N, C-alpha and C positions, 0 to 999 in steps of 0.2 A: 795833495800838494800840486798835482797836475792841474786840477780844476782851479785852484787859487792862482797859479801862474797864468792860466788861460784868461781868468777874469781880470787880472791886473793888466794884461796885454789889451784886452777888450776895452777896459776903462781908459787906458792911455789913448787908444784909437778914437774913443768917443769924445775926448776933450776937444773943444773948438781949436782950430788951427793946427791940430796934430797931423792932419793929412789933407790932401786936396778934396774939397767938397764934391760930393757926388749928387747927381740929380736923377736917380733912377725912378722910373714909374713902377711902383710896387702895388700889387693887389694884396692888401692885408689879409683878406679872406683866404687866398691861396697860401700865403706864407703861414698863417695860423694852422691851416689844414696839414701842411708839411710838418710843422713842429709837433702837432698832436700825434701824427703818425709815428714820429720818432719816439715820442714819450709814452705811447700806448703800452708797450711791454712793462714799463715801470708801474703804470696804473693798474694793469691786469694783475701783476705780481702782488700788489697791495690791496686788491679788490676795491679800487677807487673808480667811481663812475666818472670818466673823463669825457665831457661832451662839448660839442660845437653847435652854436646857434647862429645861423647867418641867413641873410636874405639876398645874397648876391655879392658882386664885387665891391670892394671898398678901396678905390685907387688913391694912392698918395704919392708924393714926390719926396725923395730923400735917399739916404745911403741904404741901399737894399740889404747889404750885409749886416749893418748895424740895426736896422729895423727888425730883421729876423732874430738877431741876438737879443733884442729887447723882449720879443715874444718868448724866446727860449727861457730867459731869466724869470719872466712872470709865471710861466707854466711850471718850470722847475721848482720855484719857491712854493707855488700852490701845492704841488704834489708832495714836496718835502714836509710841509707843515700840516697837511691834511691827514688825519688818522685813517687807518684801514677801514674800509667800508664807507668812506666819506665820498664827497662829490666835489669835482672841479669842473667849472663850466666856463668856456670861452665864448663870448658873444661879440659879434661884429655887426655894425650898422652904419649906414650913411645917413646922417641927420643934419638937415640943412646943408651947410657948407663944410661940415666936419665928418671925418671918419672916427667912429667911436669903437674902441676895443675895450671890453670889460672882462676881467678874469675874477671869478667869484669862487671861493672855496668854503669848506665847512671845517676848517682848522680852528686854532685858538684865537685868531684875529690879532690885531695890534691895538693896544690901549690908545684911546684918542690923544692922550698927552704925549705919546711917543711917535705919532704918525708923521710928523715932520722930521724928526731926528733919524728915522730909519733910512732916509735918503742920503745921510752922511756916510762917507767912506768908513768902512770897518765898524760901523755902529751895530751892536747886537743888543737885543732886548735881554735884560738881566733874567737869568733863569731859563733861557730858551733851551729846550731839550735837544733840538736838532743841531747837527754840525752845520757850520756855514762860515763864510768869510766876512759877511757884512758888506759885500760889494754889489750884490745883485740889483738892489733898488737904486744904488748910486749910478750904476750903468744905465738902468732904465731912464732915470731922470735926464742924464746927459744926452742920451739918444733922442728922447722925446723933445727936449728943448732945442737941440740942434735941428730938428725937423719942423720947428715952429709950433710945437704943440704944448700940451700940459698933461700932467699926471696927478691924480688925487686918490687918496685912500679913504675908505669908509668901512663901516660895519656891514656885514651881510645879514640878510633876514635870519633871525635865530642866533647863530653864532658864525664866526668866520670872518673873512676879509673880502672886500670888494675893491679891486684896483681898476680905475677908469682912466684910459688914455684917450686924449682927443688930439687929432691931427687934422690940418687943413686938407680937404679933398683936392685931388688933382683936377684941374680943368680939363675938359675933353681935348683941347688942343695941345696940352702939355705933352711934350715928347722927351724921352730920356736924352741926356746929353753925355755922350761918351760912356754910357753904361754898357756893361757887358753882362748879359744874362747868364746865370749859372747853367751848365749843361743839364738837359732833361734826364731824368732817371730812367 
């Protein structure tokens, strides 16, 4: 119930016009590293190989809190639906003028005919064994679109799901405006 309340609040914050727009300069690689550190105990407990593939910083401009929440939702979903002894991989790259974040898992995947519907609020795939609210991917889409990007779902090699988020890269001269960086740990 607490997670549902948290997700409803996050979704309301992600809606356009719900709060003052933020223009934080965020390194998606660093944000992903922090999220994976937080989720590592859950992965170890279920014997899931949780990996990060990156080649350096992937700077983007947007609401730092919401962009981190987007990564949390993607990693949480991947871990939730991946069976024990499976694999979840987060990959980051700067390609052309876009930052690309890909989360791939060895779970059951999402049938092609339902891949657009899962972005709707409260939508759940019939017969899904795992508990969930159906809000995670709705939050992801809101956050990504608010940051000027796109999100797409596809099948992973073999079985599983591949989620690809594309966001415009921050220009070197872009500076955060009114952004407050969270305290270092």
